[in-house]
PLY file of the C-alpha trace (Angstrom):
ply
format ascii 1.0
element vertex 368
property float x
property float y
property float z
element edge 367
property int vertex1
property int vertex2
end_header
-40.86 -26.67 33.42
-40.09 -23.44 32.78
-39.78 -19.92 34.35
-42.59 -19.68 35.76
-42.74 -23.03 37.07
-38.78 -22.95 38.51
-40.03 -19.74 40.63
-43.43 -21.43 41.45
-41.41 -25.07 43.10
-38.40 -22.23 44.68
-40.66 -20.47 46.61
-42.41 -24.10 47.80
-38.89 -25.98 48.56
-38.18 -22.64 50.13
-42.00 -21.98 52.54
-41.11 -25.96 53.21
-37.65 -25.23 54.63
-39.00 -22.19 56.89
-41.01 -24.79 58.36
-38.43 -27.41 59.30
-36.24 -24.39 60.60
-39.08 -23.07 62.85
-39.91 -26.76 64.06
-37.22 -28.00 66.65
-37.95 -23.52 68.36
-41.22 -24.62 68.55
-40.81 -27.66 70.42
-37.98 -26.77 72.37
-40.63 -23.64 73.93
-42.60 -26.76 74.03
-40.36 -28.59 76.11
-39.57 -25.78 77.86
-43.00 -24.63 79.15
-43.58 -28.14 80.23
-40.86 -27.95 82.72
-41.66 -24.62 83.84
-45.74 -25.59 84.23
-44.82 -28.74 86.35
-41.94 -26.25 87.85
-44.86 -24.03 89.48
-42.19 -21.40 88.60
-44.74 -18.11 88.58
-44.98 -15.35 86.03
-42.51 -14.26 86.86
-40.22 -16.43 86.83
-41.58 -17.61 83.73
-41.20 -14.13 81.52
-37.43 -13.84 83.77
-36.70 -17.90 81.48
-38.63 -16.99 78.81
-35.46 -14.14 78.25
-33.29 -15.98 79.49
-33.18 -18.61 76.47
-34.13 -16.12 74.10
-31.07 -14.47 74.97
-28.68 -17.35 74.53
-31.17 -18.27 71.34
-30.39 -14.69 69.64
-26.74 -15.82 71.04
-26.63 -18.37 68.64
-29.15 -16.75 65.51
-27.33 -14.23 65.48
-23.68 -14.41 64.17
-25.61 -16.68 61.44
-27.98 -13.73 60.41
-25.03 -11.51 60.23
-22.85 -13.70 58.32
-25.89 -13.65 55.70
-26.36 -10.11 56.05
-22.50 -10.12 54.88
-23.38 -12.56 51.98
-25.84 -10.33 50.54
-23.40 -6.63 51.23
-21.23 -9.17 48.90
-23.78 -10.06 46.62
-25.21 -6.70 46.08
-21.73 -5.44 45.55
-20.62 -7.59 42.72
-24.05 -6.48 41.24
-22.67 -3.57 41.55
-19.00 -3.64 39.94
-20.94 -6.18 37.46
-23.73 -3.23 35.68
-20.82 -0.62 36.28
-18.37 -2.52 34.07
-20.89 -4.02 31.65
-22.14 -0.47 31.45
-18.73 1.34 30.69
-18.51 -1.92 27.38
-21.69 -0.15 26.47
-21.20 2.87 25.80
-17.88 2.42 24.78
-19.52 0.50 22.07
-22.84 2.02 21.55
-24.85 0.44 23.03
-27.13 -0.07 25.76
-27.73 -2.53 29.13
-31.00 -4.58 29.45
-31.01 -5.54 33.18
-34.29 -5.27 35.44
-33.52 -3.67 38.44
-36.57 -4.80 40.54
-35.18 -8.09 40.20
-33.94 -9.88 43.73
-30.22 -8.94 43.80
-28.64 -13.15 43.18
-31.25 -12.20 39.75
-29.83 -9.40 38.89
-25.59 -10.70 39.29
-27.23 -13.53 36.97
-28.41 -11.48 34.34
-25.79 -9.22 34.57
-23.53 -11.76 33.43
-25.23 -12.36 31.35
-25.76 -9.00 30.01
-22.48 -8.42 30.09
-21.55 -11.93 27.68
-23.89 -10.16 24.96
-22.09 -7.03 25.02
-18.09 -8.76 25.13
-19.63 -10.71 22.07
-20.62 -7.60 20.66
-17.42 -5.98 21.08
-15.73 -9.01 19.91
-17.55 -9.01 17.07
-17.11 -4.87 16.61
-13.31 -5.59 16.83
-13.08 -7.75 13.61
-15.32 -5.19 11.75
-12.83 -2.34 12.64
-9.07 -4.25 12.06
-11.23 -5.77 8.63
-12.09 -1.94 7.53
-8.55 -0.66 8.77
-6.99 -3.82 6.97
-8.78 -2.55 3.85
-7.69 0.66 4.45
-3.99 -0.35 3.95
-4.52 -1.64 1.00
-7.00 0.54 -0.74
-3.51 3.65 1.03
-1.06 1.11 -0.78
-1.94 0.28 -3.79
-1.89 3.50 -4.46
1.61 4.78 -2.46
-0.52 6.78 -0.26
0.42 6.54 3.41
-2.81 5.66 5.79
-3.12 7.61 8.79
-5.09 5.76 11.30
-3.33 5.48 15.05
-3.95 2.55 17.29
-7.06 4.37 19.48
-8.40 4.69 15.67
-12.56 4.32 16.21
-14.83 3.45 12.58
-15.22 6.54 12.70
-11.88 7.43 12.46
-11.30 4.99 9.07
-14.54 5.40 7.12
-13.32 9.45 7.26
-9.17 7.86 6.46
-11.46 5.97 3.66
-12.80 9.15 2.38
-9.45 10.52 2.35
-8.31 7.72 0.23
-11.23 7.38 -1.98
-10.43 11.32 -3.12
-7.01 10.84 -3.69
-7.26 7.35 -5.95
-10.01 8.96 -7.55
-8.07 11.96 -8.64
-4.66 9.54 -9.48
-7.13 7.54 -12.31
-7.24 10.67 -13.15
-3.93 11.47 -13.35
-2.89 7.93 -14.34
-4.85 8.36 -17.95
-3.61 12.54 -18.59
-0.60 10.52 -18.03
-1.28 7.52 -20.49
-2.87 9.83 -22.59
0.38 11.82 -23.11
1.79 8.14 -24.23
-0.03 6.91 -26.66
0.39 11.06 -27.93
4.55 10.76 -27.86
3.76 7.14 -29.15
2.19 8.54 -32.49
4.33 11.30 -32.93
7.42 10.07 -32.71
6.25 7.06 -34.54
7.57 4.58 -31.63
6.21 1.32 -31.42
3.15 1.13 -29.40
3.37 -2.59 -28.25
6.14 -1.30 -26.81
5.47 1.30 -24.89
2.42 1.07 -23.57
0.86 1.64 -20.26
-0.71 -2.37 -19.71
-4.96 -1.87 -18.82
-4.18 -4.17 -15.61
-2.65 -2.12 -14.26
-3.81 1.43 -11.50
-2.84 2.74 -8.39
0.53 4.24 -8.12
2.70 0.56 -10.03
0.52 2.12 -12.94
1.01 5.99 -12.04
5.24 4.65 -12.20
4.40 2.52 -15.46
3.93 5.29 -17.24
5.63 8.02 -16.35
8.32 5.61 -16.71
7.27 5.19 -20.82
7.40 8.86 -20.87
10.76 8.58 -20.19
11.34 5.76 -21.96
10.18 7.87 -24.81
12.58 11.04 -23.91
15.88 8.84 -24.08
14.60 7.50 -27.43
13.88 11.41 -28.85
17.43 11.83 -26.99
18.80 8.39 -29.07
17.37 9.83 -31.80
17.94 14.22 -31.80
21.96 12.58 -31.54
21.73 10.74 -34.64
20.17 12.51 -36.74
23.08 15.62 -35.86
25.04 13.01 -37.01
23.92 12.50 -40.15
23.93 16.17 -41.31
27.47 16.20 -39.66
27.85 13.28 -42.33
25.52 15.51 -45.18
27.55 18.82 -44.10
30.75 17.12 -45.12
29.64 15.49 -48.71
28.10 18.68 -49.56
31.22 19.81 -48.98
33.03 17.41 -51.09
30.61 17.87 -53.70
31.05 21.84 -53.45
26.87 22.56 -53.98
24.01 21.06 -52.50
21.84 19.14 -53.51
17.88 19.91 -55.32
15.11 16.84 -55.66
12.41 16.10 -57.56
10.74 13.81 -59.16
11.43 11.69 -62.43
9.06 12.21 -65.50
7.63 9.64 -68.22
10.75 8.08 -69.53
13.56 10.58 -67.51
16.61 9.41 -66.00
17.93 8.61 -62.84
20.65 10.84 -60.85
22.26 13.29 -60.44
23.92 16.20 -62.20
24.96 19.61 -61.85
23.72 19.62 -58.68
19.78 17.63 -59.30
18.95 14.92 -57.97
16.34 13.74 -60.34
14.13 10.26 -58.33
12.59 7.69 -59.32
8.59 8.35 -58.89
7.53 5.63 -56.78
4.95 6.54 -53.48
8.41 6.91 -50.91
10.38 9.53 -52.99
7.08 11.22 -53.62
6.14 11.12 -49.59
10.33 12.47 -49.89
10.18 15.24 -51.44
6.90 16.64 -49.64
8.49 16.49 -46.21
11.90 18.35 -47.59
9.45 21.06 -48.21
8.00 19.84 -44.32
10.64 19.80 -43.36
12.34 23.07 -44.78
14.52 24.87 -41.26
12.54 22.80 -39.01
15.01 22.22 -36.06
13.01 21.34 -33.09
13.25 18.64 -30.84
9.25 17.50 -31.80
9.38 17.56 -35.17
13.43 16.22 -34.84
12.64 13.07 -32.59
10.00 12.00 -34.74
10.55 9.20 -36.77
9.81 9.75 -39.63
12.29 12.98 -39.09
15.14 10.12 -38.95
13.79 8.46 -41.43
13.56 11.40 -43.96
17.20 12.63 -42.80
18.80 8.88 -43.50
17.36 8.55 -47.75
19.18 12.46 -47.53
21.79 10.77 -46.16
21.39 8.09 -48.82
21.02 10.23 -51.74
24.72 12.46 -51.09
25.87 9.50 -50.33
24.89 8.26 -53.72
26.06 12.33 -55.54
29.14 11.86 -53.81
30.09 7.96 -55.40
29.23 9.13 -58.77
30.96 11.97 -58.86
34.25 10.19 -57.22
33.14 7.62 -60.03
33.65 10.03 -62.70
36.48 11.74 -60.67
37.89 8.53 -61.70
37.68 7.47 -64.74
38.89 11.41 -65.70
35.60 12.88 -66.01
35.42 15.09 -62.76
34.04 18.26 -64.34
32.13 16.78 -67.21
27.95 17.39 -66.78
25.73 13.86 -66.59
25.02 14.80 -70.31
28.86 14.49 -71.31
28.78 11.66 -69.96
25.54 9.75 -70.78
26.33 10.72 -74.62
29.59 9.43 -73.89
27.88 5.83 -72.38
26.16 5.45 -75.14
29.44 6.15 -77.61
30.91 2.69 -75.82
27.63 0.16 -75.81
26.75 1.49 -79.33
30.85 0.34 -80.40
29.48 -2.96 -77.79
26.25 -3.48 -80.10
24.54 -1.83 -76.69
21.56 0.13 -77.62
20.29 2.70 -74.05
16.58 3.27 -73.73
14.82 6.33 -74.36
16.73 9.58 -72.51
14.47 12.23 -71.73
15.28 15.66 -74.02
14.75 17.77 -71.43
16.48 16.34 -68.48
19.20 19.17 -69.01
15.74 21.94 -69.35
14.81 24.52 -66.20
14.47 22.76 -63.51
11.13 22.88 -61.92
9.80 21.43 -58.81
13.18 20.48 -57.99
13.82 21.23 -54.01
17.38 22.35 -52.37
18.02 20.69 -49.39
21.70 21.48 -47.26
22.04 19.39 -44.20
18.96 18.63 -42.53
0 1
1 2
2 3
3 4
4 5
5 6
6 7
7 8
8 9
9 10
10 11
11 12
12 13
13 14
14 15
15 16
16 17
17 18
18 19
19 20
20 21
21 22
22 23
23 24
24 25
25 26
26 27
27 28
28 29
29 30
30 31
31 32
32 33
33 34
34 35
35 36
36 37
37 38
38 39
39 40
40 41
41 42
42 43
43 44
44 45
45 46
46 47
47 48
48 49
49 50
50 51
51 52
52 53
53 54
54 55
55 56
56 57
57 58
58 59
59 60
60 61
61 62
62 63
63 64
64 65
65 66
66 67
67 68
68 69
69 70
70 71
71 72
72 73
73 74
74 75
75 76
76 77
77 78
78 79
79 80
80 81
81 82
82 83
83 84
84 85
85 86
86 87
87 88
88 89
89 90
90 91
91 92
92 93
93 94
94 95
95 96
96 97
97 98
98 99
99 100
100 101
101 102
102 103
103 104
104 105
105 106
106 107
107 108
108 109
109 110
110 111
111 112
112 113
113 114
114 115
115 116
116 117
117 118
118 119
119 120
120 121
121 122
122 123
123 124
124 125
125 126
126 127
127 128
128 129
129 130
130 131
131 132
132 133
133 134
134 135
135 136
136 137
137 138
138 139
139 140
140 141
141 142
142 143
143 144
144 145
145 146
146 147
147 148
148 149
149 150
150 151
151 152
152 153
153 154
154 155
155 156
156 157
157 158
158 159
159 160
160 161
161 162
162 163
163 164
164 165
165 166
166 167
167 168
168 169
169 170
170 171
171 172
172 173
173 174
174 175
175 176
176 177
177 178
178 179
179 180
180 181
181 182
182 183
183 184
184 185
185 186
186 187
187 188
188 189
189 190
190 191
191 192
192 193
193 194
194 195
195 196
196 197
197 198
198 199
199 200
200 201
201 202
202 203
203 204
204 205
205 206
206 207
207 208
208 209
209 210
210 211
211 212
212 213
213 214
214 215
215 216
216 217
217 218
218 219
219 220
220 221
221 222
222 223
223 224
224 225
225 226
226 227
227 228
228 229
229 230
230 231
231 232
232 233
233 234
234 235
235 236
236 237
237 238
238 239
239 240
240 241
241 242
242 243
243 244
244 245
245 246
246 247
247 248
248 249
249 250
250 251
251 252
252 253
253 254
254 255
255 256
256 257
257 258
258 259
259 260
260 261
261 262
262 263
263 264
264 265
265 266
266 267
267 268
268 269
269 270
270 271
271 272
272 273
273 274
274 275
275 276
276 277
277 278
278 279
279 280
280 281
281 282
282 283
283 284
284 285
285 286
286 287
287 288
288 289
289 290
290 291
291 292
292 293
293 294
294 295
295 296
296 297
297 298
298 299
299 300
300 301
301 302
302 303
303 304
304 305
305 306
306 307
307 308
308 309
309 310
310 311
311 312
312 313
313 314
314 315
315 316
316 317
317 318
318 319
319 320
320 321
321 322
322 323
323 324
324 325
325 326
326 327
327 328
328 329
329 330
330 331
331 332
332 333
333 334
334 335
335 336
336 337
337 338
338 339
339 340
340 341
341 342
342 343
343 344
344 345
345 346
346 347
347 348
348 349
349 350
350 351
351 352
352 353
353 354
354 355
355 356
356 357
357 358
358 359
359 360
360 361
361 362
362 363
363 364
364 365
365 366
366 367
């Protein structure tokens, strides 16, 4: 049966129960009336007898009725308490209760119980959603290294506001990371460092990415300081060699057929791409001592080649001194070598007649 059919069946059962409850009373009154008629009670006596029986009947039934009234008040109180609980829960989770106040008390009670169960299920779902939202906010805070400002009584609105704050911080952090990565790449290029060694992995982000980028910049600063220390030592050694030579060297590329080497402070270098760059760097780095320049790999390489050329010049001078030729020019040394070669049956290659001429294009370079 449906709900309507069940109600009609219940009403039929109720009427039958009432009818059966009245049968003993009606029978009792009928039997009493027959007895009283047989006895021949007067009307006044019959009235007294009836009133006495009613009193006795009420004495028996009143406690039963009182108990039923007590049950009614109990259920009414339980129903109202349940309604208050359901209403408070509905207000807490932002929903409404749906119980028809026109229903009988017991039906209201049952309906309110079902409504409370519905609201409790909705509350559990909201609590799960809130816990999930808090967990996501905490994960975001952990990723960007930001403390999550949510108390134990935080609502979903509180969580949304906090997530909005964290996302704004995440955006600023992403911008900061891009700037740091750009700085790292720029420094790597300026210093001629190995890109793979100092690159910030593309898969890192948030606070980890910022920390990694800052670490790369610190590593590049250390490398720069090491290079500056290296250059300082090279300059000191070149300064000592300048003192030993008694002069600073000038540099230029050899012309076609010209012999390379050092003569009277002029260093003639083989004409190639590497030495051409070295000559150009002499002018480029002349007088440059800033950290921005000194820390670059190209400048360090330039200083190393400069030191190498000075080392060759000192070695050549020491060699001449060892042969007892210390004071002679390279021309004299070359003439002697040619004569020695002729005696040994060895002929030198062609010499450039202009090698002792004006030092056009030469670059003088001191200790860096």
